[in-house]
N, C-alpha and C positions, 0 to 999 in steps of 0.2 A: 817748158813753154818756149814758143818761138815768137819773137817780136820783130817786126819790120817797121821802119820809120821812113816815110817819104818827106824829105826836107831839103831845102836849099843850102843848109849849113850842117852837113854830116859831121864835121869835126867837133861840133859842140858835144856830141854824144860820147866823146872820149872821157868826159867827166863821169859818165855812168859806168862805163866798162873798166875804168882805170882806178877807181878809188872806192874806199869804204866797203860797206856791206854789198852793194851792187857789183862792185869790182870783184870781190872775192867770189860771189855767187856766179858771176860770168866766167871766171877762170876755172871754177869747179864744174862748169857745164850744167848748172841748174837751169839756165835759160840761154837762149841765143839772141843776139841783137845784130841786125843788119840795117844799114842805111842806104837810101836810094835817092839820088838827086834828079829831079825832073828835068834839069837842064840837059841831061844825057839823052832825053827823048824829044827835045825841041828840034823842029825841022828846019829852021832858018839858020843862016850863017852866023848870026849873033847869039844863037842859043837863047833866045828871049822866052821868058815864061810869064810875062805880064803885059798888060795893055790898058789903055784908058777905058773907063767904064762908060757904057751907053747911058745917055741922059745927063752926062756931065758930072761935075763934082770933083773934089780934091782926091789926090792919090791915084794909085794904080791897082788893078785887079789881076789876080792870077788866072791865066788862060786855062780853058778846059782841056785842050788837046794834049799838051805835055803831061799834065797830071793824070789824065785818063789813061794815056799810054803807059805811064809808069805803074799806076795802080793795077792795071790789067796784066802787065808783065810780072809784077811781084806776086799777084794772086796765082798766076799759072805756074809758079815755081814749086808748089807743094800740092799734094793730093787734098790737103785741107785748105780751102781757099781763105779761111779766116775772116774775121769781122773787120771792116774798115771803120775806124773811129776818127772823127774829125775833131780836133781840139779847138773850141770856139767859145767866146763869151756868151753866145746864144744857146749853148748846149745845156743839157741837164746837169745840175750841180753834182759834182763828184763827192760822194760821202763814203764812209768806211764800208757800209753794206754793199755799195756798188763796186768798190775795189775788191771786196771778197768775192763777189759774183764774177767779176772779170778775171780774177786770178785763177779761176777754175777752167777757163777756156784754153785750149791747147795752142791757139795762134791768134795774135792780134796784129793788125796793120794800122799804124798811127799816121795820120796825115797832119803835118804841121804847116799851117798857112802862113802867109806873109802879106805885107802891104795892107790893102783894105779888105782882104779876104779872098775867096775863090768864086768863080762863076757858079751861080745857083744851079745850073744844069748839071754840074759835076756832083753836087750834093744829091740831086734827085736820082742820078744814074748809078753812082758808084759808092756813096757813103751809106753805111748801115746805121750809125749812131753818131750823135754829136754830144760831146762832154765838155763841161767848163770846170775849172778849178776855183773859180770865184768871180764875184761881180766887179771885175776891173779889166782893163785892157792892157795886154802886153804887146811888144813889138812883133812878136810872132808866136807860133804854136810850139816852138822847140822847148822852151822852159816848161810849159804845161805838160808836154809829152814826157819830159824828164821827171817831173813830179809824179805823174801817173806810173811810170816805170818803177821808180823808187818805191812807191806804195805797194805795187804789185809784187816786186821781188821779195820784200820783207815777209810776205805771206807764203812764199814757196818753201816746202819742207827742206830743212837743212840750211836755209839762208842765214838764220840767226844762230848764234852759239847756243842759246837757250830758247827753244821754241815757245816757251811760256812768255817770253818777252813780248811777242806779238799779241798774245791773248790778253796781256795786262796793259797794253797801250791805251791811250785815250781813245774813246769812241768804240773800242772793241766790244764793250758791253753796253754801249749807249750812254756811257758816262765819261766825264773827264778823268784823267789819271790822278791818283793821290800824290801828295808830296813825297819826295825822295831825299835821303840823307846818306852821307858817307863820312869817313874820318876827316878831321878829328871830332870827338864827341862835343866839344864846345869851342866856339870861336866868336870873339867880340861879344861875349856874354850870352850868345845864343846857343842853346843846348839841343841836342837831338832828343825828340820825345822819348820819355822813359820807357814807354811800351815797346819801342823798337829795340831796346837793349835788354828786354826781359827774358827773351828766349821762349816766351809763351806764344806759340804759333797761332793758336786760336784767337787770342787777344789781339795779336798783330793783324790778323786777317779782318777782324771786326773793325779795328781802328782804320785800316786802309779803306775799307768799304765806306765807313762813315765819312772819311775825308773826301772820297770820290763823290759821294752824294752831296756833301756840303759844298764842295768846290763847283760842282755842276749847278747847284742852286744859286750860288753867288754869281757865276760867270756866264752860264748858258742855261737859264731857266726854261727856255723853250724845249730843250732836250728832255728835261724831266716831265714836261707836260705830255710828251708822247710816250713816256715809259711807265708801264704799270708797276707799282711797287707792292711787294708783299708786306706782311705785317712787320717782319724784322727790319726791312729796309726803311719803311715808313717811320718806325721807332727810332732808328739810327739818325735819320734825317731830322726828325723833330728834336732830338737831343742836340744835334749840331746847331740847328737854328736857335734854340733856346739859349745855348751857351754863347753863340755869336752875338745875339742881341744883348745879353747880359754884359759881355765884354765891351760892346759899343756904348752902353749906358755908363759904364764905369769910366771909359776913356774920355767921354764927353762931359763927365761930371753930372749927369742927369740923376735925379732921385730914382731909386728903385720903384 
C-alpha cells in the first residue's frame, strides 16, 4: 500500500514510521509513507497557505491554490492516482468495516487540514471522500490521519506477529473484545478465570465469545442492535445477562 499525506507538519509522521507496529511494517516495506508540505507549492514570497475567510468570522482558512497544486502533483507521481481523503469532523464516521475497505485500496492520499479548514472549492474539485475519527474537534487533521494509518497498517498481511490478533480485536466481528489476562495467576486476591487455565480450547472459545457479547451489551448496546445473533450467541448472551443481574442483586443486597 502507498500512503501520501499532505500536511503542514510532516515531522509529526515520524511517530508512525519510527515506532511500534507501524514502524516495523514501514521498515519491512509493507507500506510506503510520503509527506508533502503545501508550503512548497505556495507562490508568494512568504509561502502563505492561509487567508481570512470571506464573510468574516474568527480564524484563518487554508487557501485552495497551494493545496490543489500539491494534490495534483502528488496524484501525478503514480499510475494509480489514488483516492484523496480529507480528515474532517464533518466526514463519515470511521469504523472498522470502513478501515477494512480502505485497507484494500492500493493507494491513499490523505489531506490534513489546519486552522478553520479548507476552501470548499477544493473539496468539490479534488477530494473524493471525507472521514472523521469522532465527534470532536482537533487542532488539525494530522492526528486523525495518523489514527487512520495505524488502523490500516494493522490489517496489512504480515504487519502483526500473529495475524489472528487483528481478527480478534474489538469491532472485528461487530463486538467488543473479551477480557485478557496474563501472569501471575492471582494478584491482590483477583484470579484468572479458571476456564482460561483449563486447556479446553472449546470451552475457552465459548467463554471468550460470551464475554464479548456481554461486554458489548453492557458498554455498546447499539452494536448488538445491528448484529443478528444465531441461537448459540443468543443463549450465551442470555446466560451472561442473567448472571450479571444476579450478581448485581447480591452486591446491592436486593432480595432474589
